[in-house]
C-alpha positions, 0 to 999 in steps of 0.5 A: 959278368962282373959288377962294376964298382960304380954300378948304382945297385952295388951299394944296395947289394953291398948293404943287403950282403952286410945285413945278411952277414950281420943276421947270420952272426946273430943267428950263430950266437942264438944257436950257441946260446940254445946249444948251451941251454940244451947242454945245461938242461941235459946235465940237470936232467941227468943229475935229477935222474941220478938223484931220483935213482938214489932216493928210490934205492934208499927207499927200497932199502928202508922198506926192506928194513921195515919189513924185516922189523915188522916180521920180527915184531910179528914173531914176538907178538905170536910168541907172546900170544902163545905164552899167554895161551899156555899160561891161561891153559895152565891156570885153567887146569889148576883151577879145574883140579881144585 
């Protein structure tokens, strides 16, 4: 069954079809905008994740360096205390001999 072009509902149906097509184009534009925003958000997330991993690696390296430095400082302190104890022992020995 075909609709004759003189049908009184033809203009109404044609108007509704035109509105539906217009809304579909608007929805397509909105969907493209959402897709672009999602892609941009994904890129931003990946960059932030990469920056975070780089900062974490840098912090771990710095922590290791600090731990090594503290270990060296601790050895220096132990040697200093040991030399002070030896010096004190020698002086005490000298004083007791007299």
